[in-house]
TORFI-992722 format. One record per residue: residue number from 1; residue in three letters; x, y, z of N, C-alpha, C in turn. Coordinates in nm, 4 decimals. Layout:
BEGIN
<num=NUM; residu=ALA; npx=X; npy=Y; npz=Z; capx=X; capy=Y; capz=Z; cpx=X; cpy=Y; cpz=Z>
...
! end
This chain:
BEGIN
<num=1; residu=TYR; npx=-7.0116; npy=2.0745; npz=-7.3143; capx=-6.8811; capy=2.1136; capz=-7.3739; cpx=-6.8551; cpy=2.0250; cpz=-7.4933>
<num=2; residu=LYS; npx=-6.8174; npy=2.0787; npz=-7.6011; capx=-6.7953; capy=2.0043; capz=-7.7260; cpx=-6.6575; cpy=2.0567; cpz=-7.7789>
<num=3; residu=GLN; npx=-6.5735; npy=1.9612; npz=-7.8229; capx=-6.4508; capy=1.9962; capz=-7.8852; cpx=-6.4715; cpy=2.0442; cpz=-8.0263>
<num=4; residu=PRO; npx=-6.3979; npy=2.1378; npz=-8.0636; capx=-6.4049; capy=2.2015; capz=-8.2014; cpx=-6.3782; cpy=2.0936; cpz=-8.3067>
<num=5; residu=VAL; npx=-6.4582; npy=2.0961; npz=-8.4159; capx=-6.4427; capy=2.0053; capz=-8.5189; cpx=-6.3391; cpy=2.0425; cpz=-8.6270>
<num=6; residu=THR; npx=-6.2486; npy=1.9608; npz=-8.6582; capx=-6.1532; capy=2.0014; capz=-8.7641; cpx=-6.2005; cpy=1.9674; cpz=-8.9045>
<num=7; residu=GLU; npx=-6.1347; npy=2.0277; npz=-8.9983; capx=-6.1762; capy=2.0068; capz=-9.1386; cpx=-6.1812; cpy=1.8565; cpz=-9.1834>
<num=8; residu=LEU; npx=-6.0693; npy=1.7763; npz=-9.1263; capx=-6.0555; capy=1.6488; capz=-9.1640; cpx=-6.1766; cpy=1.5686; cpz=-9.1079>
<num=9; residu=GLU; npx=-6.2282; npy=1.6030; npz=-9.0052; capx=-6.3385; capy=1.5330; capz=-8.9365; cpx=-6.4704; cpy=1.5452; cpz=-9.0137>
<num=10; residu=CYS; npx=-6.4706; npy=1.6517; npz=-9.0962; capx=-6.5963; capy=1.6851; capz=-9.1708; cpx=-6.6024; cpy=1.6028; cpz=-9.3021>
<num=11; residu=ILE; npx=-6.4952; npy=1.5594; npz=-9.3452; capx=-6.4825; capy=1.4771; capz=-9.4638; cpx=-6.5334; cpy=1.3341; cpz=-9.4439>
<num=12; residu=LYS; npx=-6.6301; npy=1.2939; npz=-9.5228; capx=-6.6973; capy=1.1638; capz=-9.5125; cpx=-6.5837; cpy=1.0651; cpz=-9.5291>
<num=13; residu=LYS; npx=-6.5921; npy=0.9649; npz=-9.4401; capx=-6.4983; capy=0.8446; capz=-9.4669; cpx=-6.5214; cpy=0.7645; cpz=-9.5819>
<num=14; residu=ILE; npx=-6.4218; npy=0.7442; npz=-9.6669; capx=-6.4496; capy=0.6608; capz=-9.7846; cpx=-6.3934; cpy=0.5231; cpz=-9.7509>
<num=15; residu=LYS; npx=-6.4743; npy=0.4282; npz=-9.7617; capx=-6.4450; capy=0.2928; capz=-9.7319; cpx=-6.3619; cpy=0.2219; cpz=-9.8401>
<num=16; residu=SER; npx=-6.2737; npy=0.1375; npz=-9.8072; capx=-6.1900; capy=0.0657; capz=-9.8948; cpx=-6.2848; cpy=-0.0374; cpz=-9.9705>
<num=17; residu=GLY; npx=-6.2593; npy=-0.0536; npz=-10.0998; capx=-6.3419; capy=-0.1524; capz=-10.1768; cpx=-6.2902; cpy=-0.2935; cpz=-10.1667>
<num=18; residu=LEU; npx=-6.1801; npy=-0.3078; npz=-10.0929; capx=-6.1244; capy=-0.4384; capz=-10.0807; cpx=-6.1768; cpy=-0.5068; cpz=-9.9576>
<num=19; residu=ASP; npx=-6.2097; npy=-0.6427; npz=-9.9695; capx=-6.2577; capy=-0.7147; capz=-9.8549; cpx=-6.1521; cpy=-0.7179; cpz=-9.7475>
<num=20; residu=ASN; npx=-6.0285; npy=-0.7530; npz=-9.7849; capx=-5.9155; capy=-0.7709; capz=-9.6855; cpx=-5.8038; cpy=-0.6937; cpz=-9.7354>
<num=21; residu=PRO; npx=-5.7764; npy=-0.5600; npz=-9.7215; capx=-5.6721; capy=-0.4888; capz=-9.7804; cpx=-5.5312; cpy=-0.5432; cpz=-9.7409>
<num=22; residu=ALA; npx=-5.5179; npy=-0.5986; npz=-9.6215; capx=-5.3817; capy=-0.6510; capz=-9.5848; cpx=-5.3409; cpy=-0.7660; cpz=-9.6740>
<num=23; residu=ASN; npx=-5.4319; npy=-0.8321; npz=-9.7193; capx=-5.4008; capy=-0.9604; capz=-9.8038; cpx=-5.4033; cpy=-0.9330; cpz=-9.9611>
<num=24; residu=ALA; npx=-5.4407; npy=-0.8126; npz=-9.9912; capx=-5.4701; capy=-0.7787; capz=-10.1346; cpx=-5.3316; cpy=-0.7645; cpz=-10.2153>
<num=25; residu=ILE; npx=-5.3335; npy=-0.8003; npz=-10.3409; capx=-5.2152; capy=-0.7842; capz=-10.4221; cpx=-5.1822; cpy=-0.6381; cpz=-10.4427>
<num=26; residu=PRO; npx=-5.0603; npy=-0.5962; npz=-10.4580; capx=-5.0316; capy=-0.4525; capz=-10.4810; cpx=-5.1133; cpy=-0.3854; cpz=-10.5829>
<num=27; residu=LEU; npx=-5.1407; npy=-0.4491; npz=-10.7042; capx=-5.2095; capy=-0.3809; capz=-10.8060; cpx=-5.3592; cpy=-0.3494; cpz=-10.7641>
<num=28; residu=ASP; npx=-5.4145; npy=-0.4353; npz=-10.6809; capx=-5.5506; capy=-0.4074; capz=-10.6404; cpx=-5.5646; cpy=-0.2967; cpz=-10.5309>
<num=29; residu=ARG; npx=-5.4555; npy=-0.3027; npz=-10.4462; capx=-5.4483; capy=-0.1932; capz=-10.3533; cpx=-5.4216; cpy=-0.0571; cpz=-10.4222>
<num=30; residu=ALA; npx=-5.3429; npy=-0.0578; npz=-10.5215; capx=-5.3182; capy=0.0647; capz=-10.5936; cpx=-5.4501; cpy=0.1159; cpz=-10.6648>
<num=31; residu=ARG; npx=-5.5229; npy=0.0204; npz=-10.7232; capx=-5.6463; capy=0.0582; capz=-10.7947; cpx=-5.7531; cpy=0.1025; cpz=-10.6913>
<num=32; residu=ASP; npx=-5.7416; npy=0.0420; npz=-10.5671; capx=-5.8492; capy=0.0873; capz=-10.4701; cpx=-5.8096; cpy=0.2300; cpz=-10.4165>
<num=33; residu=THR; npx=-5.6799; npy=0.2530; npz=-10.3991; capx=-5.6345; capy=0.3907; capz=-10.3579; cpx=-5.6708; cpy=0.4992; cpz=-10.4678>
<num=34; residu=TRP; npx=-5.6537; npy=0.4692; npz=-10.5911; capx=-5.6909; capy=0.5580; capz=-10.6994; cpx=-5.8328; cpy=0.5830; cpz=-10.6899>
<num=35; residu=LEU; npx=-5.9121; npy=0.4785; npz=-10.6759; capx=-6.0599; capy=0.4883; capz=-10.6697; cpx=-6.1002; cpy=0.5874; cpz=-10.5554>
<num=36; residu=ARG; npx=-6.0444; npy=0.5709; npz=-10.4380; capx=-6.0620; capy=0.6611; capz=-10.3262; cpx=-6.0215; cpy=0.7957; cpz=-10.3466>
<num=37; residu=GLN; npx=-5.9018; npy=0.8078; npz=-10.4186; capx=-5.8514; capy=0.9513; capz=-10.4451; cpx=-5.9558; cpy=1.0238; cpz=-10.5380>
<num=38; residu=LEU; npx=-6.0036; npy=0.9541; npz=-10.6379; capx=-6.1033; capy=1.0214; capz=-10.7305; cpx=-6.2164; cpy=1.0617; cpz=-10.6615>
<num=39; residu=GLN; npx=-6.2766; npy=0.9847; npz=-10.5483; capx=-6.3890; capy=1.0201; capz=-10.4762; cpx=-6.3653; cpy=1.1441; cpz=-10.3923>
<num=40; residu=MET; npx=-6.2507; npy=1.1960; npz=-10.3798; capx=-6.2232; capy=1.3185; capz=-10.2977; cpx=-6.2404; cpy=1.4422; cpz=-10.3900>
<num=41; residu=ILE; npx=-6.2554; npy=1.4316; npz=-10.5194; capx=-6.2868; capy=1.5294; capz=-10.6107; cpx=-6.4426; cpy=1.5741; cpz=-10.5975>
<num=42; residu=PRO; npx=-6.4670; npy=1.6930; npz=-10.5789; capx=-6.6146; capy=1.7274; capz=-10.5690; cpx=-6.7019; cpy=1.6754; cpz=-10.6727>
<num=43; residu=LYS; npx=-6.8150; npy=1.6173; npz=-10.6501; capx=-6.9174; capy=1.5639; capz=-10.7389; cpx=-6.8779; cpy=1.4294; cpz=-10.7897>
<num=44; residu=VAL; npx=-6.7772; npy=1.3751; npz=-10.7552; capx=-6.7267; capy=1.2381; capz=-10.8021; cpx=-6.7736; cpy=1.1396; cpz=-10.6944>
<num=45; residu=SER; npx=-6.8778; npy=1.0702; npz=-10.7244; capx=-6.9328; capy=0.9719; capz=-10.6356; cpx=-6.8621; cpy=0.8391; cpz=-10.6565>
<num=46; residu=GLU; npx=-6.8743; npy=0.7443; npz=-10.5682; capx=-6.8192; capy=0.6140; capz=-10.5856; cpx=-6.8525; cpy=0.5473; cpz=-10.7248>
<num=47; residu=LYS; npx=-6.9690; npy=0.5632; npz=-10.7654; capx=-7.0145; capy=0.5129; capz=-10.8982; cpx=-6.9352; cpy=0.5708; cpz=-11.0097>
<num=48; residu=ARG; npx=-6.9230; npy=0.7101; npz=-11.0096; capx=-6.8529; capy=0.7822; capz=-11.1098; cpx=-6.7042; cpy=0.7405; cpz=-11.1069>
<num=49; residu=ALA; npx=-6.6517; npy=0.7375; npz=-10.9889; capx=-6.5106; capy=0.7014; capz=-10.9770; cpx=-6.4827; cpy=0.5717; cpz=-11.0396>
<num=50; residu=PHE; npx=-6.5756; npy=0.4683; npz=-11.0034; capx=-6.5553; capy=0.3299; capz=-11.0599; cpx=-6.5669; cpy=0.3335; cpz=-11.2119>
<num=51; residu=GLN; npx=-6.6562; npy=0.4130; npz=-11.2667; capx=-6.6646; capy=0.4280; capz=-11.4139; cpx=-6.5304; cpy=0.4855; cpz=-11.4768>
<num=52; residu=LEU; npx=-6.4747; npy=0.5729; npz=-11.4076; capx=-6.3481; capy=0.6263; capz=-11.4620; cpx=-6.2401; cpy=0.5231; cpz=-11.4438>
<num=53; residu=VAL; npx=-6.2298; npy=0.4489; npz=-11.3338; capx=-6.1257; capy=0.3529; capz=-11.3175; cpx=-6.1328; cpy=0.2396; cpz=-11.4186>
<num=54; residu=GLN; npx=-6.2608; npy=0.2206; npz=-11.4698; capx=-6.2766; capy=0.1208; capz=-11.5788; cpx=-6.1961; cpy=0.1577; cpz=-11.6985>
<num=55; residu=SER; npx=-6.1941; npy=0.2897; npz=-11.7399; capx=-6.1225; capy=0.3299; capz=-11.8493; cpx=-5.9726; cpy=0.3678; cpz=-11.8250>
<num=56; residu=TYR; npx=-5.9340; npy=0.4165; npz=-11.7069; capx=-5.8067; capy=0.4497; capz=-11.6672; cpx=-5.7749; cpy=0.3868; cpz=-11.5303>
<num=57; residu=PRO; npx=-5.7315; npy=0.2696; npz=-11.5260; capx=-5.7086; capy=0.1905; capz=-11.3998; cpx=-5.6080; cpy=0.2518; cpz=-11.3002>
<num=58; residu=THR; npx=-5.5246; npy=0.3307; npz=-11.3465; capx=-5.4205; capy=0.4023; capz=-11.2655; cpx=-5.4100; cpy=0.5491; cpz=-11.2903>
<num=59; residu=PRO; npx=-5.3480; npy=0.6232; npz=-11.2030; capx=-5.3260; capy=0.7642; capz=-11.2189; cpx=-5.2352; cpy=0.7831; cpz=-11.3419>
<num=60; residu=ARG; npx=-5.1334; npy=0.6929; npz=-11.3520; capx=-5.0356; capy=0.6983; capz=-11.4580; cpx=-5.1057; cpy=0.6905; cpz=-11.5930>
<num=61; residu=SER; npx=-5.1993; npy=0.5892; npz=-11.6157; capx=-5.2619; capy=0.5750; capz=-11.7446; cpx=-5.3493; cpy=0.7044; cpz=-11.7842>
<num=62; residu=LEU; npx=-5.4008; npy=0.7719; npz=-11.6756; capx=-5.4729; capy=0.8917; capz=-11.7120; cpx=-5.3746; cpy=1.0099; cpz=-11.7517>
<num=63; residu=TRP; npx=-5.2615; npy=1.0135; npz=-11.6677; capx=-5.1644; capy=1.1148; capz=-11.6877; cpx=-5.1035; cpy=1.1037; cpz=-11.8364>
<num=64; residu=GLU; npx=-5.0715; npy=0.9683; npz=-11.8717; capx=-5.0201; capy=0.9565; capz=-12.0059; cpx=-5.1216; cpy=0.9947; cpz=-12.1152>
<num=65; residu=ALA; npx=-5.2539; npy=0.9798; npz=-12.0862; capx=-5.3489; capy=1.0146; capz=-12.1845; cpx=-5.3481; cpy=1.1715; cpz=-12.1974>
<num=66; residu=TYR; npx=-5.3252; npy=1.2432; npz=-12.0887; capx=-5.3218; capy=1.3771; capz=-12.0895; cpx=-5.2059; cpy=1.4334; cpz=-12.1471>
<num=67; residu=GLN; npx=-5.0918; npy=1.3621; npz=-12.1460; capx=-4.9606; capy=1.3978; capz=-12.2063; cpx=-4.9537; cpy=1.3771; cpz=-12.3614>
<num=68; residu=ASP; npx=-5.0578; npy=1.3178; npz=-12.4178; capx=-5.0504; capy=1.2826; capz=-12.5564; cpx=-5.0558; cpy=1.4150; cpz=-12.6422>
<num=69; residu=PRO; npx=-4.9391; npy=1.4280; npz=-12.7023; capx=-4.9216; capy=1.5649; capz=-12.7865; cpx=-5.0179; cpy=1.5756; cpz=-12.9038>
<num=70; residu=SER; npx=-5.0729; npy=1.4584; npz=-12.9472; capx=-5.1682; capy=1.4663; capz=-13.0560; cpx=-5.3134; cpy=1.5208; cpz=-13.0221>
<num=71; residu=ARG; npx=-5.3428; npy=1.5390; npz=-12.8942; capx=-5.4701; capy=1.5884; capz=-12.8463; cpx=-5.4555; cpy=1.7281; cpz=-12.8096>
<num=72; residu=THR; npx=-5.5577; npy=1.7977; npz=-12.8485; capx=-5.5629; capy=1.9493; capz=-12.8178; cpx=-5.6108; cpy=1.9641; cpz=-12.6662>
<num=73; residu=VAL; npx=-5.5910; npy=2.0859; npz=-12.6069; capx=-5.6359; capy=2.1034; capz=-12.4697; cpx=-5.7879; cpy=2.0855; cpz=-12.4538>
<num=74; residu=GLU; npx=-5.8669; npy=2.1258; npz=-12.5541; capx=-6.0146; capy=2.0975; capz=-12.5474; cpx=-6.0470; cpy=1.9437; cpz=-12.5402>
<num=75; residu=GLU; npx=-5.9675; npy=1.8741; npz=-12.6276; capx=-5.9869; capy=1.7244; capz=-12.6344; cpx=-5.9551; cpy=1.6624; cpz=-12.4942>
<num=76; residu=LYS; npx=-5.8530; npy=1.7060; npz=-12.4366; capx=-5.7996; capy=1.6646; capz=-12.3025; cpx=-5.9007; cpy=1.7005; cpz=-12.1938>
<num=77; residu=LYS; npx=-5.9522; npy=1.8116; npz=-12.2082; capx=-6.0655; capy=1.8544; capz=-12.1028; cpx=-6.1795; cpy=1.7640; cpz=-12.1115>
<num=78; residu=ALA; npx=-6.2170; npy=1.7185; npz=-12.2373; capx=-6.3369; capy=1.6393; capz=-12.2483; cpx=-6.3042; cpy=1.4891; cpz=-12.2606>
<num=79; residu=LEU; npx=-6.1752; npy=1.4578; npz=-12.2233; capx=-6.1349; capy=1.3141; capz=-12.2377; cpx=-6.2189; cpy=1.2235; cpz=-12.1591>
<num=80; residu=LEU; npx=-6.2615; npy=1.2550; npz=-12.0339; capx=-6.3329; capy=1.1722; capz=-11.9435; cpx=-6.4768; cpy=1.1695; cpz=-11.9549>
<num=81; residu=ALA; npx=-6.5293; npy=1.2603; npz=-12.0372; capx=-6.6772; capy=1.2846; capz=-12.0539; cpx=-6.7470; cpy=1.1511; cpz=-12.0868>
<num=82; residu=GLN; npx=-6.6928; npy=1.0721; npz=-12.1768; capx=-6.7599; capy=0.9403; capz=-12.2094; cpx=-6.7445; cpy=0.8301; cpz=-12.1044>
<num=83; residu=SER; npx=-6.6576; npy=0.8600; npz=-12.0079; capx=-6.6376; capy=0.7642; capz=-11.8993; cpx=-6.7613; cpy=0.7629; cpz=-11.8007>
<num=84; residu=PHE; npx=-6.8177; npy=0.8910; npz=-11.7830; capx=-6.9131; capy=0.9038; capz=-11.6931; cpx=-7.0522; cpy=0.8782; cpz=-11.7628>
<num=85; residu=CYS; npx=-7.1349; npy=0.7839; npz=-11.7268; capx=-7.2499; capy=0.7471; capz=-11.7958; cpx=-7.3768; cpy=0.8401; cpz=-11.7587>
<num=86; residu=GLU; npx=-7.3702; npy=0.9096; npz=-11.6561; capx=-7.4728; capy=1.0012; capz=-11.6217; cpx=-7.4701; cpy=1.1218; cpz=-11.7059>
<num=87; residu=LYS; npx=-7.5891; npy=1.1674; npz=-11.7485; capx=-7.5918; capy=1.2843; capz=-11.8332; cpx=-7.5853; cpy=1.4011; cpz=-11.7404>
<num=88; residu=GLY; npx=-7.5357; npy=1.5214; npz=-11.7931; capx=-7.5329; capy=1.6514; capz=-11.7308; cpx=-7.4101; cpy=1.6914; cpz=-11.6748>
<num=89; residu=TYR; npx=-7.3391; npy=1.6079; npz=-11.5980; capx=-7.2206; capy=1.6546; capz=-11.5408; cpx=-7.0915; cpy=1.6043; cpz=-11.6154>
<num=90; residu=GLN; npx=-7.1047; npy=1.5293; npz=-11.7234; capx=-6.9804; capy=1.4746; capz=-11.7791; cpx=-6.8713; cpy=1.5736; cpz=-11.8158>
<num=91; residu=ARG; npx=-6.9118; npy=1.6758; npz=-11.8825; capx=-6.8096; capy=1.7707; capz=-11.9221; cpx=-6.7466; cpy=1.8404; cpz=-11.8056>
<num=92; residu=SER; npx=-6.8218; npy=1.8791; npz=-11.7100; capx=-6.7685; capy=1.9649; capz=-11.5952; cpx=-6.6802; cpy=1.8699; cpz=-11.5068>
<num=93; residu=LEU; npx=-6.7328; npy=1.7435; npz=-11.4986; capx=-6.6423; capy=1.6493; capz=-11.4106; cpx=-6.5138; cpy=1.6164; cpz=-11.4909>
<num=94; residu=SER; npx=-6.5204; npy=1.6156; npz=-11.6112; capx=-6.4109; capy=1.5843; capz=-11.6943; cpx=-6.3035; cpy=1.6963; cpz=-11.6772>
<num=95; residu=GLU; npx=-6.3546; npy=1.8211; npz=-11.6836; capx=-6.2759; capy=1.9371; capz=-11.6741; cpx=-6.2117; cpy=1.9486; cpz=-11.5377>
<num=96; residu=SER; npx=-6.2924; npy=1.9115; npz=-11.4319; capx=-6.2357; capy=1.9196; capz=-11.2956; cpx=-6.1191; cpy=1.8211; cpz=-11.2786>
<num=97; residu=VAL; npx=-6.1324; npy=1.7012; npz=-11.3290; capx=-6.0291; capy=1.5999; capz=-11.3212; cpx=-5.8959; cpy=1.6495; cpz=-11.3985>
<num=98; residu=TYR; npx=-5.9308; npy=1.7112; npz=-11.5177; capx=-5.8244; capy=1.7680; capz=-11.5938; cpx=-5.7378; cpy=1.8773; cpz=-11.5198>
<num=99; residu=LYS; npx=-5.8221; npy=1.9614; npz=-11.4547; capx=-5.7536; capy=2.0725; capz=-11.3806; cpx=-5.6613; cpy=2.0187; cpz=-11.2703>
<num=100; residu=LEU; npx=-5.6977; npy=1.9054; npz=-11.2180; capx=-5.6063; capy=1.8425; capz=-11.1054; cpx=-5.4776; cpy=1.7709; cpz=-11.1756>
<num=101; residu=MET; npx=-5.5072; npy=1.7136; npz=-11.2864; capx=-5.3993; capy=1.6369; capz=-11.3442; cpx=-5.3151; cpy=1.7059; cpz=-11.4414>
<num=102; residu=LYS; npx=-5.3524; npy=1.8270; npz=-11.4869; capx=-5.2651; capy=1.8885; capz=-11.5849; cpx=-5.1239; cpy=1.9312; cpz=-11.5251>
<num=103; residu=PRO; npx=-5.0265; npy=1.9459; npz=-11.6147; capx=-4.9024; capy=1.9967; capz=-11.5693; cpx=-4.9122; cpy=2.1420; cpz=-11.5157>
<num=104; residu=PHE; npx=-4.8418; npy=2.1750; npz=-11.4160; capx=-4.8373; capy=2.3117; capz=-11.3637; cpx=-4.9722; cpy=2.3545; cpz=-11.3195>
<num=105; residu=ALA; npx=-5.0486; npy=2.2743; npz=-11.2538; capx=-5.1885; capy=2.3063; capz=-11.2066; cpx=-5.1702; cpy=2.4239; cpz=-11.1104>
<num=106; residu=ASN; npx=-5.2674; npy=2.5193; npz=-11.1199; capx=-5.2731; capy=2.6198; capz=-11.0265; cpx=-5.3391; cpy=2.5782; cpz=-10.8948>
<num=107; residu=PRO; npx=-5.2675; npy=2.5772; npz=-10.7818; capx=-5.3305; capy=2.5341; capz=-10.6608; cpx=-5.4536; cpy=2.6152; cpz=-10.6109>
<num=108; residu=ASN; npx=-5.4628; npy=2.7361; npz=-10.6747; capx=-5.5816; capy=2.8229; capz=-10.6275; cpx=-5.6968; cpy=2.8043; cpz=-10.7243>
<num=109; residu=ASP; npx=-5.6892; npy=2.7237; npz=-10.8273; capx=-5.8092; capy=2.7010; capz=-10.9046; cpx=-5.9133; cpy=2.6246; cpz=-10.8336>
<num=110; residu=LEU; npx=-6.0408; npy=2.6706; npz=-10.8493; capx=-6.1566; capy=2.6057; capz=-10.7839; cpx=-6.2020; cpy=2.4972; cpz=-10.8783>
<num=111; residu=LEU; npx=-6.2449; npy=2.3819; npz=-10.8080; capx=-6.2958; capy=2.2733; capz=-10.8839; cpx=-6.4457; cpy=2.2819; cpz=-10.8909>
! end
């Protein structure tokens, strides 16, 4: 007899990057939470999330970059492409993050 597996149990556990989260300063905890949130996006590995956090250390910093009226929608979609060092997925990963962060995001959009 085996209990049914829920969707949450299927998601890989993402470990905290902090040695001792209880003693971490709030900014480090916030950055670590942002890093783990990014890893929940399909195809965003720990390495890719870390690369993105180097450029945009908080969700707000990325949100403000997306809200810049001087950038076109295409520029905003490609904004993160240079943050990902690996070739091939930069543009698609950048567009996926943009879909999540854009105002009035459609919850039915596939990433």
